[in-house]
N, C-alpha and C positions, 0 to 999 in steps of 0.2 A: 473588605474590598467590594467595590461596585462591580457589576457584571462587565462593563466595558474595560475596567482595569484588569479583571481576571483574564479576559480574552486577549488583551494587549500583552499580558505577561507571557503569552504563548507565541507571540509574533517576533521572536528574537532571531538573531543570525545563528543558525544551527552550528556552523563551524566554530564561531566564537564561544558559543555555549559549551560545546564539547571540550574545547581547549580549557575553558575555565573550570568545568566539572572535573576534568582529569587532575588539574592542579590542586583544587580544593579538597578532593576526596582521595588523592594519591591512588587513583584507581586506573583500571584498564578500559580502553575504548575499543570495541570490536565493530568494524564496519560490515555491512551486508547490503545486497542490492535487490532483494526479491522477497515477497511476502511468504515464500515457502521456507525462508531461513527460520529455524526454531529459536526465536528470541528468548523464550522461556529458559532454555538451557544456558544461553549466554548470560542472562541476568542472574541465574542461580549461582554462577561463579563470582558474582559481585562486579561483573564488568558491565559497561554501558553499551547496549546494542544501538548502533547508529546507522540509520538507513541513508545510503547515498542516493541523491536525487538529481545527478547531473551537475552542471556548473552555471554560475552567473557570468563567467568570464568568456572571452573569445577563445575558441578552440584552435590551438596552434600545434603544440607538441604532440598531442595524441594522434594527429593525422599522419605522423611518420610511422605509426605502429598499426593503425587500423584503416580498413578500406573506407572510402567515402560513403558507401552504402550501409555502414553500421549506424544504428540509431544514435541520436544525440545524447540519450541517457548514458550509453556505454562510452561514447567518445568524451562526453563532458566529465564523467567520473574519473576516467583515466587522465584527462587534462589536469584536474585538480590534484591528483596523486603525483604526477610528474613535475608539477610546478611547486610542490611542497605545501600546498594548502591543506593536505590531509596528513601532515606529519604527526598529528596528535594520535593517529590510529596506531594501536599496538598490533593489530592483525585484521585479517579479512576472512569472512566465511562466504564462499561462493556456492549456492545451490545450483545444480545443473538444470537450467530451465531452457532458455533459447540458445541457439548456436552462438550468437554474439557474446552473451555472458559467459558461456563455456570457454570460448577462445580468449575472452578478456582475462579469465583466470590464469591462463598460461602466460599471457603477456605481462600481467601484474606480477606474477611470481618471479619473472626474470628481471623486470625493470623497476619494481617498487620494493624498497627494503623495509617491509614491516617485520615485526618480531616473529610472526607466524602467519601461516596461510593454510586454510582448510577448505577442501572441496567436499560438498555434501551431495552425493549422487543419489537423487531421489528416483523412485520408480516413475516411468512415464505413463504406464497403464495402471491407474489407481483402483480400477474395479476388478483386478485379477485376484485369485486366491492367495497368491504369494506376496502381494504388494505390502500388506501390513507387516508381515514378518521381516521383509526386506527393509522397510523403513525403520523399524525398531532397531535392527542391526546397524543401520546407517547412523542413527542417532546415538547408539551406544559407542560406536567408533568415534563420533564427534566428541563425545564426553571424554573419552580416553585421550584424544588429541589435545583437547583444551586443558585437561589435567596436566599433561606433560609440558605444554607450552606456557600455561599461566602459572604453573608451580603450585597448584592447590587442588585438593580433592573436594568433591561435593557429595552430600548425603541425600538419601531419599527425602528427608525433611526439607532440605534446601530446595530440591526440585518441587516439592509440594508447595512450599511458601511462594516460589516464583509463579507456579501455575495458578495459585489462588489469587495472587495480585493481578495476573493477566486476565483471569476470569472477571475480576471486578472492573478492570479498565474496559474490557470488551462489552460488559453488560452496560456500563455507563454510556459508552459510545452508541450502543444499539438503542438505548433509551432516547438519546438525542435524535437518532435516525428516525425512530418511530414518531417522535414529536414533530419532526420536520415534515414527515409525510402528512400528518393530520393537520398541521398548521404551517403551510409553506412560507408564510411571511414572518414566522416567529424567529427563525434563525436564518440569516442570509447566507448564501452559498459561500462567500469568501470567509466568513467566520467559521462555518462548519469545516471548511477546507483547512483552515489554520489549526483548528482543534485536533483534527485527525493527523495532520502532519506532525504536530508537536508530540503525539503519542509514539512517534518513531525515532525521536532523538533526545527527548528530555529524560531526566532521572525519573524512572517509572513511579517511585513512591511519591515524589513531589507532584508529578503530573496527575496521579490518581486523586490526590487531595484537591487540587485545583479543579479537576474535572467533576468531582463530586459536588463542589460548590456551584459550578456552572449548571449542572443538571438541576440542582435545587432551584436556582434562579429561573430557568426556563420552564420548569414544571409549574411554578407559581404563576408565571405570566401566560401560560397556555389558556386560550379561550376557545369558544365554539364558533368564532367568527368564520364564515365561509370564505374560501378563496375563489375569485371569479376568473383568474387567469388560466393559461394553459399549463398543464403538468407534464414535466419532461423527465425521462430516465436517461442518464448518461451511461454509456457502455464503452469500455476500452481497457487500456493498460494503466500506465502511470499517468495521473493527471496532476501536473505540477505547474499549472498555469491558472492562478486564481482569477485572472481577468475574464476567464470563461463565464463565471457565474454572474457578474454584473451585466455582461453583454446579454445573457439570456433573460435576466430579470428586467433589463431596460426594454426588452421586446415584449414585455407583458406576460412572461412565463416564470416558472420556478422549477428548480430541480428537486424532485421528490424521491428519487431513487438513483443509486450509483452502483452499477456493476463494473467497478474498476478495482485494480489491485491496491490503490491508495484510498479505497472507500470500503464498501461492505465486504468485499472479498478478504480484506485485511482483518476486520474485527468480528466477523460473524463466527458463531460456534464457540463452545466452551469445552474445557478440559474436565474429564471425570476425576474426582478427587479420591476415590477408593481404588485400591489395587496398585499395581506397578506403575509408577509415574512416567517412566519412559514410554511404556506401552500406551498410556493414556494420552500423552502429548502427541505421539505418532498418530493415534486414532483421530485426534482433532484435525490434523493436517490431511489425513486420508478423506475425512468426511466433509471438509470445508468446501465452499463453492469453488468449483474447478476453474482454472484459467486455461487459455488456449494452448499453453505449453504442455499441458497434461491431458490425459484421456480418461474419461469416466462415462463411457457410453456415447454412441454416435450422435444422439440428439439432445444430450444432457444440457449443454450450454444454451441451445436455442429454446428448449422448454423452460429452463430457469429464467431466461429473459422475458419470455411471454408471461410466465407466472408473476414476475416482478411488475410488469406493466399492469396486469390485472389487479394485483394487490394494492398498488399505489394509485390506481385509477388514472394512470398516465395517458396523455393524449398522443404521445409520440416518443421516439427514441432518437437521441443524437449519439452516433458512434464517433468517438474521439480517439484517434490513433496517432501514436508517434510515427513519424515518417520512417520508413524502412523497418517497421515492426512486422517481421514475417509471421509469427504465430497468429496475430490478429488479422493480418492480411489473408492468410489461408482460411481462417475461420469465418470471415465476414460473408462470403457469398451464400453459404448454406444457412447461416443465422438470419440474414436478410430475407432469404426466400421463405423461411418459416414465419417471419414477421409479416411478410406480404400475404401469405396464405391466411393469416389471422386478421388481415385488414388493419395492421398497425403501421402507421406512417413512420418513416425513418429518414435520416440524412447522415452522411459520413463526412468527417472533416479531419484532415491531417495537420499535425502541428509538429514543430521542432521544440525540444525541451526548453521550457521557460520563456518561449517566445510565441507570440500569437499575431497572425496577420489580422489585426483588429478590424480594419475596415472590411476585409473580405468575409471574416467570420460574422461580423455584425450584420452585413447585408444578407448573407445566406441564412443566418439564424432568423432574422426578421421575416424573410420570405417564407421560411419553413413554418414558423409559428403562425403566421397569417393564414397559411394554407390549412392548418389544423381545424 
């Protein structure tokens, strides 16, 4: 297959894909909403981890259960569940992250009839002495819950095989990420976005094979040609608006780094393959790049973003927040202050899931990039 055909094969309708996968494999599909959900454990059971990313439809029924100030990711996912578009799901795993997702878990349990429902209560303070032991115990409880509800047991080898596959996928994604930093025009933002998104809902074995071929193509095409435009780091939560990237690129810039939970916070870090696999998986989630819903030192997130700007030689940062996302809203003032102290320009833009005020974003983006 040609490179364009490989990438196009990843741009399918996720809901239709999961429905077809379930029929063809006679398998289970388990939904989740946050990058802190331990996908490796779900995959080890032979189930397909499927990340919910909001809805493409008008939100109507969900508003009867949720306040208007809940983010569109939460409202949209509940809308799809209530209207039957998620009937292919056999269950849901809800990590306790933000308040809205925690409360959505209760609403989902009462109003959506999946076969099972699991809460994963992760520690909020990840740098404490007890965080690792607590998370290991939480993951062991999840395994017990899944064994009871999926009707099968898993072995240490099954966990190891799943972890090994995820290590390979994350390594390939990181290779593309590094290539993109060095050669910003090599991989356009929309294609990279589609590749990462597909890693959250496709059959992981099939995806890994396609991804390996894509990495091979891009590695061969990489040249030393310099990029003369402005270099941008995106920072925020869920980025599910692919139109963001062509708007930035049309303004003469390129995204060279992404501190988002659908970007490098999702695929950075690997799992140790020696020793107890549950402990190894938990350690990866403890050590991964922290999100605003967790705590790992007062200035950790700001320092990480500054380091990312330096490593990618970025000219500025665009904060991209879902409207009503409290964790990022609380985090933003101190992170921006740290960027200001380092002389790093930034702008912030709020979006609704899957929709973009294209004219407004384009105008502000052009003005910001022109200022750099």
